[in-house]
C-alpha positions in Angstrom: 22.4 -23.0 0.7 23.9 -20.5 -2.0 22.8 -21.2 -5.3 25.3 -21.3 -8.8 24.0 -19.8 -11.8 24.0 -22.1 -15.0 23.5 -19.5 -17.8 21.4 -16.0 -17.5 19.0 -14.7 -20.6 17.6 -11.4 -20.7 13.7 -11.0 -21.5 13.3 -7.7 -21.0 15.6 -4.1 -20.5 14.0 -1.0 -19.8 14.8 2.4 -18.3 14.4 1.3 -14.4 14.2 -1.9 -14.8 15.9 -5.6 -16.9 14.3 -8.9 -16.3 16.6 -11.6 -16.3 15.7 -15.8 -16.8 18.6 -17.6 -14.5 18.9 -21.1 -14.6 20.6 -22.3 -11.4 21.9 -25.2 -9.9 20.6 -25.5 -6.1 22.7 -26.5 -3.0 20.9 -29.6 -3.1 21.8 -30.1 -6.6 18.3 -29.1 -8.2 18.6 -26.5 -11.1 15.6 -24.2 -11.0 14.8 -21.4 -13.2 14.6 -18.1 -11.1 13.1 -14.7 -12.8 14.7 -11.7 -11.6 14.1 -8.0 -11.9 17.0 -6.2 -12.2 16.3 -2.5 -10.3 18.6 0.6 -9.7 19.0 1.4 -6.2 16.9 3.4 -4.1 16.3 5.9 -1.6 13.4 6.6 0.1 13.4 9.8 2.8 10.9 10.7 5.7 10.2 14.2 6.0 9.6 15.4 9.6 7.9 19.3 9.9 8.8 20.3 13.5 5.5 19.9 14.9 6.3 16.2 14.3 4.1 16.0 11.5 5.0 13.8 8.6 5.1 15.0 4.9 3.6 12.3 2.7 2.9 12.8 -1.0 0.2 11.4 -3.1 0.0 10.2 -6.1 -1.4 7.7 -8.5 0.5 4.4 -8.9 0.0 2.1 -12.0 0.8 -1.1 -11.2 -1.7 -1.0 -8.8 -4.1 1.1 -10.2 -4.2 2.6 -7.2 -3.8 6.6 -5.8 -1.1 6.0 -2.7 0.2 7.6 0.3 4.0 7.6 0.4 6.5 9.1 1.7 8.9 10.3 -1.1 11.2 7.9 -2.5 13.0 7.7 -6.0 15.8 6.0 -8.0 19.4 7.0 -7.2 21.2 8.9 -10.5 24.1 7.1 -12.8 27.2 7.5 -9.9 25.2 9.8 -7.9 25.7 9.1 -4.1 22.6 7.8 -1.7 22.3 11.1 0.6 22.4 13.4 -2.4 19.7 11.3 -4.3 18.0 12.2 -1.0 18.3 15.7 -1.3 17.2 15.5 -4.8 14.3 13.4 -4.3 13.1 15.5 -1.1 13.4 18.5 -2.9 11.5 17.3 -6.2 8.3 15.7 -5.1 8.1 18.0 -1.8 9.6 21.5 -2.1 11.1 20.7 0.8 15.0 21.3 1.4 16.3 19.3 4.9 19.1 20.8 7.3 19.6 17.1 8.6 19.7 14.1 6.7 20.2 11.1 8.6 20.9 7.9 7.7 18.3 4.8 9.0 19.3 1.4 7.2 19.6 0.2 3.9 17.1 -2.9 2.6 16.6 -5.0 0.0 13.3 -4.2 -1.2 12.4 -7.6 -2.3 14.5 -9.7 -2.3 12.9 -13.4 -3.7 12.5 -11.4 -7.3 14.5 -8.4 -7.0 17.7 -6.9 -6.5 16.4 -3.4 -5.1 18.7 -2.1 -2.3 16.6 1.6 -0.7 18.6 3.5 1.4 16.0 5.2 3.9 16.7 8.9 5.2 15.3 10.8 8.2 14.7 14.6 6.6 14.6 17.2 9.9 14.8 21.1 9.7 12.9 21.0 6.7 12.3 24.4 5.1 9.3 24.8 2.0 10.4 25.5 -1.5 9.2 24.5 -4.8 8.9 21.2 -6.5 10.6 19.9 -9.0 8.1 17.2 -10.7 9.5 14.5 -13.3 7.5 15.3 -16.4 5.2 12.8 -16.1 5.0 13.1 -11.9 1.4 14.7 -10.9 2.3 14.5 -6.8 0.5 16.4 -4.1 2.0 16.8 -0.6 -0.3 15.3 2.1 0.8 16.6 5.8 -0.3 14.3 9.1 0.6 13.9 12.4 1.6 10.5 13.9 -2.4 9.9 15.1 -3.6 10.4 11.8 -1.2 8.3 9.9 -1.9 5.8 12.7 -5.4 6.0 11.7 -4.7 6.3 7.9 -2.8 2.9 8.3 -5.4 0.9 10.2 -7.9 2.0 7.6 -6.0 0.7 4.5 -5.4 3.9 3.4 -1.3 3.5 3.8 -0.8 0.4 1.7 3.1 1.1 0.4 5.4 -0.8 2.5 8.1 1.6 2.3 6.0 3.9 4.0 5.1 1.8 6.4 8.2 0.6 7.4 9.6 4.3 7.2 6.7 5.3 9.6 8.2 2.4 12.5 11.8 3.8 11.9 10.5 7.1 12.5 8.9 6.0 15.9 12.2 3.9 16.8 14.1 7.4 16.2 11.5 9.6 18.0 11.6 6.8 21.3 15.5 6.5 21.2 15.8 10.1 21.5 13.5 10.9 23.9 11.4 13.0 22.0 
């Protein structure tokens, strides 16, 4: 099943991703081409207020030409550990600081073409502060309860996969804890 890389060539090197083209030999002995996006690791934070309302962010995403509702997320800086990146991204994008950051799962975003690895955290016991957006970001907070989130999901207003996964992780967490 494993594939052996015969050669690699870089097509593009950018700030957050690199596009690479690999020539591989499959486990069946067939030569094939693979286009791979190398991407920095990311953190995904599910912020929950005391009243079990989620803090979503609303922002325009150029890749899909839409305004999306998402949970906060961002890239790890060089040599930054995931929990520190989660704290930083939560504060930058929402203004909230969490007294509790609970690691949930780590997953590949879309391993068919990228090596992006995402670390999911649940943020509890939140305290509101000031945001600190990147210079090129415009983000609004949007607070929803679980029922409103589900209505938005079924109405097609929640389209971001990490946000949908985060919601199901959150439901699982609260069901396991009996809350």
